[in-house]
C-alpha positions as CSV (number, residue, x, y, z in Angstrom):
1,M,0.0,0.0,0.0
2,A,1.3,3.4,-0.9
3,V,1.9,5.9,1.9
4,L,-0.9,8.2,1.0
5,D,-3.3,5.3,0.6
6,T,-2.9,4.5,4.3
7,F,-4.7,7.7,5.2
8,S,-7.8,6.6,3.4
9,L,-10.9,5.9,5.5
10,A,-12.9,4.5,2.5
11,G,-15.3,1.8,3.7
12,K,-14.9,2.9,7.4
13,T,-17.7,4.3,9.6
14,A,-17.2,6.9,12.3
15,L,-19.1,8.4,15.2
16,V,-18.2,11.9,16.4
17,T,-19.8,13.1,19.6
18,G,-20.5,16.9,19.8
19,G,-19.9,16.9,16.0
20,N,-22.3,19.7,15.1
21,R,-20.0,22.7,15.6
22,G,-16.4,23.8,16.3
23,L,-13.8,21.1,16.6
24,G,-16.3,18.3,16.3
25,L,-17.7,19.6,13.0
26,A,-14.1,19.9,11.6
27,F,-13.4,16.3,12.7
28,A,-16.6,15.1,11.1
29,R,-15.8,16.9,7.9
30,G,-12.2,15.6,7.9
31,L,-13.2,12.0,8.4
32,A,-15.8,12.3,5.7
33,E,-13.3,13.9,3.3
34,A,-11.0,10.9,3.9
35,G,-13.9,8.6,2.8
36,A,-15.7,7.6,6.0
37,D,-19.4,7.4,6.6
38,V,-19.9,9.7,9.5
39,V,-22.5,9.9,12.2
40,I,-22.7,13.0,14.4
41,G,-24.1,12.4,17.9
42,A,-25.0,15.6,19.6
43,R,-27.8,17.1,21.8
44,D,-29.0,20.0,19.7
45,S,-31.3,18.7,16.9
46,H,-31.3,22.1,15.1
47,K,-27.5,22.4,15.0
48,N,-27.3,18.7,14.0
49,A,-29.6,19.4,11.0
50,Q,-27.5,22.4,10.0
51,A,-24.3,20.4,10.2
52,V,-25.7,17.6,8.1
53,E,-27.1,20.0,5.5
54,T,-23.7,21.7,5.3
55,L,-21.7,18.5,5.0
56,R,-24.0,16.8,2.6
57,A,-23.9,19.9,0.4
58,E,-20.2,19.4,0.2
59,G,-20.8,15.8,-1.0
60,H,-20.2,13.9,2.2
61,N,-22.1,10.9,3.6
62,V,-23.1,12.2,7.0
63,R,-26.1,11.8,9.3
64,A,-26.9,12.9,12.8
65,L,-28.5,11.4,15.9
66,A,-29.9,13.7,18.7
67,V,-28.6,12.3,22.0
68,D,-27.6,13.4,25.5
69,I,-24.6,11.3,26.2
70,T,-24.7,12.1,29.9
71,D,-27.7,9.7,30.0
72,P,-26.2,6.2,30.2
73,A,-29.3,4.6,28.6
74,A,-29.1,7.1,25.7
75,V,-25.4,6.1,25.1
76,D,-26.3,2.5,24.5
77,G,-29.0,3.6,22.2
78,L,-26.6,5.9,20.3
79,I,-24.2,3.0,19.6
80,E,-27.0,0.7,18.6
81,D,-28.5,3.3,16.3
82,T,-25.2,4.1,14.8
83,V,-24.5,0.5,13.9
84,S,-28.0,0.2,12.6
85,A,-27.6,3.2,10.4
86,V,-24.1,2.5,8.9
87,G,-23.7,-1.2,9.4
88,R,-20.7,-1.3,11.8
89,L,-18.6,1.0,13.9
90,D,-14.9,1.5,13.1
91,I,-14.0,4.9,14.6
92,V,-15.3,6.9,17.6
93,V,-14.1,10.4,18.3
94,N,-15.1,11.4,21.8
95,N,-15.2,15.2,21.3
96,A,-18.2,16.4,23.3
97,G,-17.1,18.6,26.3
98,I,-17.7,21.7,28.3
99,A,-15.4,24.2,30.2
100,I,-16.6,26.6,32.9
101,H,-14.4,29.3,34.2
102,R,-14.6,29.7,38.0
103,P,-12.2,29.7,41.0
104,A,-12.1,26.5,42.9
105,L,-13.7,27.8,46.1
106,E,-16.6,29.1,44.1
107,V,-17.4,26.0,42.2
108,P,-20.8,24.5,43.3
109,D,-21.1,20.7,43.4
110,E,-23.7,20.7,40.5
111,E,-21.2,22.5,38.3
112,W,-18.4,20.2,39.1
113,N,-20.7,17.2,38.3
114,T,-21.8,18.8,35.1
115,V,-18.3,19.1,33.8
116,L,-17.1,15.7,35.0
117,N,-20.2,13.9,33.8
118,L,-19.8,15.2,30.2
119,N,-16.1,15.4,29.8
120,L,-15.2,12.1,31.6
121,T,-18.1,9.9,32.5
122,A,-19.9,10.2,29.2
123,L,-16.7,9.6,27.4
124,W,-16.2,6.4,29.4
125,K,-19.7,5.2,28.7
126,V,-19.4,5.9,24.9
127,S,-16.0,4.2,24.8
128,T,-17.1,1.1,26.7
129,A,-20.3,0.7,24.7
130,A,-18.4,1.2,21.4
131,A,-15.7,-1.2,22.5
132,R,-18.2,-4.0,23.0
133,V,-19.2,-3.7,19.4
134,M,-15.6,-3.3,18.1
135,R,-14.4,-6.3,20.0
136,T,-17.2,-8.4,18.3
137,Q,-16.3,-7.1,14.9
138,G,-12.6,-7.7,15.3
139,G,-11.3,-4.2,16.1
140,G,-11.7,-0.5,16.0
141,N,-10.3,2.9,16.8
142,I,-11.2,5.4,19.6
143,I,-9.8,8.9,19.7
144,N,-10.4,11.0,22.8
145,V,-10.2,14.8,22.8
146,G,-8.1,15.9,25.7
147,S,-6.4,19.2,26.2
148,I,-3.2,20.9,27.2
149,S,-5.2,21.8,30.3
150,S,-4.2,18.4,31.6
151,I,-0.6,19.4,31.4
152,I,-0.6,23.1,32.5
153,V,-2.9,25.3,34.6
154,N,-4.5,27.9,32.3
155,R,-4.3,31.6,32.8
156,P,-5.9,34.1,33.5
157,Q,-9.1,32.0,34.0
158,W,-9.4,29.3,36.6
159,Q,-11.1,26.1,35.5
160,P,-10.3,23.3,37.9
161,A,-13.1,21.0,37.0
162,Y,-12.2,21.1,33.3
163,N,-8.4,20.6,34.0
164,A,-9.1,17.6,36.2
165,S,-11.5,16.1,33.7
166,K,-9.0,16.3,30.8
167,A,-6.1,14.9,32.9
168,A,-8.4,12.0,33.7
169,V,-9.2,11.6,30.0
170,H,-5.5,11.3,29.1
171,Q,-4.9,8.6,31.8
172,L,-8.1,6.8,30.8
173,T,-6.9,6.7,27.2
174,K,-3.7,4.9,28.3
175,S,-5.6,2.5,30.5
176,L,-8.1,1.5,27.8
177,A,-5.3,1.2,25.2
178,A,-3.5,-1.2,27.4
179,E,-6.6,-3.3,28.1
180,W,-8.1,-3.4,24.6
181,A,-5.0,-3.9,22.5
182,E,-5.7,-7.6,22.5
183,Y,-9.0,-6.9,20.8
184,N,-7.3,-4.9,18.1
185,I,-8.9,-1.7,19.5
186,R,-6.6,1.3,19.4
187,V,-7.2,4.2,21.8
188,N,-5.4,7.5,21.5
189,A,-6.0,11.1,22.4
190,I,-5.2,14.6,21.2
191,A,-4.3,17.5,23.5
192,P,-5.1,20.7,21.6
193,G,-4.0,24.1,22.7
194,Y,-6.1,27.2,22.1
195,V,-8.4,26.9,19.1
196,K,-10.8,29.5,17.8
197,T,-14.3,28.0,18.5
198,E,-17.4,29.1,20.3
199,M,-15.9,27.6,23.4
200,A,-12.7,29.6,23.4
201,A,-12.9,33.4,23.1
202,V,-9.3,33.7,21.7
203,D,-9.9,37.2,20.4
204,K,-10.8,38.8,23.7
205,P,-8.0,41.2,24.8
206,E,-8.0,40.0,28.4
207,F,-7.1,36.5,27.1
208,R,-4.7,37.3,24.3
209,R,-1.8,38.1,26.6
210,Y,-1.8,34.6,28.1
211,W,-3.4,32.4,25.4
212,I,-1.7,33.8,22.3
213,E,1.5,35.7,23.3
214,D,2.7,32.8,25.6
215,A,2.7,30.3,22.7
216,A,5.9,29.9,20.7
217,M,4.0,30.4,17.5
218,K,2.1,33.4,19.0
219,R,-1.3,32.5,17.4
220,Y,-4.3,30.3,18.0
221,A,-5.3,27.3,15.8
222,T,-8.4,26.9,13.7
223,P,-10.4,23.6,14.0
224,E,-9.3,22.8,10.4
225,E,-5.7,22.7,11.6
226,I,-6.5,20.0,14.2
227,A,-8.7,17.8,12.0
228,P,-5.9,16.3,9.9
229,T,-4.2,14.8,13.0
230,V,-7.5,13.1,13.9
231,V,-7.7,11.7,10.4
232,Y,-4.2,10.3,10.7
233,M,-5.0,8.8,14.1
234,A,-8.2,7.2,12.7
235,S,-6.4,5.7,9.7
236,E,-4.0,2.9,9.0
237,A,-1.3,5.5,8.8
238,S,-1.1,5.3,12.6
239,A,-1.5,1.5,12.8
240,F,1.2,1.1,15.4
241,M,0.0,3.9,17.6
242,T,-2.0,3.2,20.8
243,G,-2.0,4.9,24.2
244,S,-0.5,8.1,22.8
245,V,-1.5,11.6,23.7
246,V,-0.6,14.0,20.8
247,V,-0.1,17.6,21.8
248,I,-1.1,20.2,19.2
249,D,-0.6,23.6,20.8
250,G,1.6,25.9,18.7
251,G,4.4,25.4,21.2
252,Y,2.4,26.6,24.2
253,T,3.6,23.9,26.5
254,L,7.3,24.3,25.6
255,Y,7.8,26.8,28.4
């Protein structure tokens, strides 16, 4: 097989949680451009429809399922419905997440639980439900969206729940990779730095000093710059990679 052919996802199916905007939409587009049939699993039916309309207009085979992945029963249904829709499940991108800025002593229990339930527990439930299918079909590929917030403490905003959740995602990635290698299931993660999305107000002056000027490349990323790495990790080009956390941060964590 030629080198570039190993990046093809033709004949593969992929599920992207939170895939109707921002990074998730870029991941869904990238996987579809590489040839995969893509299912978006996200809560907002209206945004799901918009994303599907946009991607189908570009010629991609994409559909969406409205789901709240913090509901364990809904996660099982999501995996079942995905397999029913596309026939099998080769790739899962655990992208859905939330960040709330608040000092630790002001974080109420319900807010802590909201962040951990989506960023960690829901990711765990999606991964284990998908792995049961992948094990039966002979293998699969899970890619978790972590963050450099697992490595550093962000400034000037405080976000302890988010940081803790992403550190846990990275370690869970390694744990699942170790357990599931025997089933031919690869598990890896990306750790993006600051990316221009609805979730990260990279253009605000109060953040630029710390988010942009502190990075070696002195700029933020776009979602489209992160997506190719996800395609690589989802493809046979990364066939010998599992348990890895790939940092993509413009050199932010060099210092």
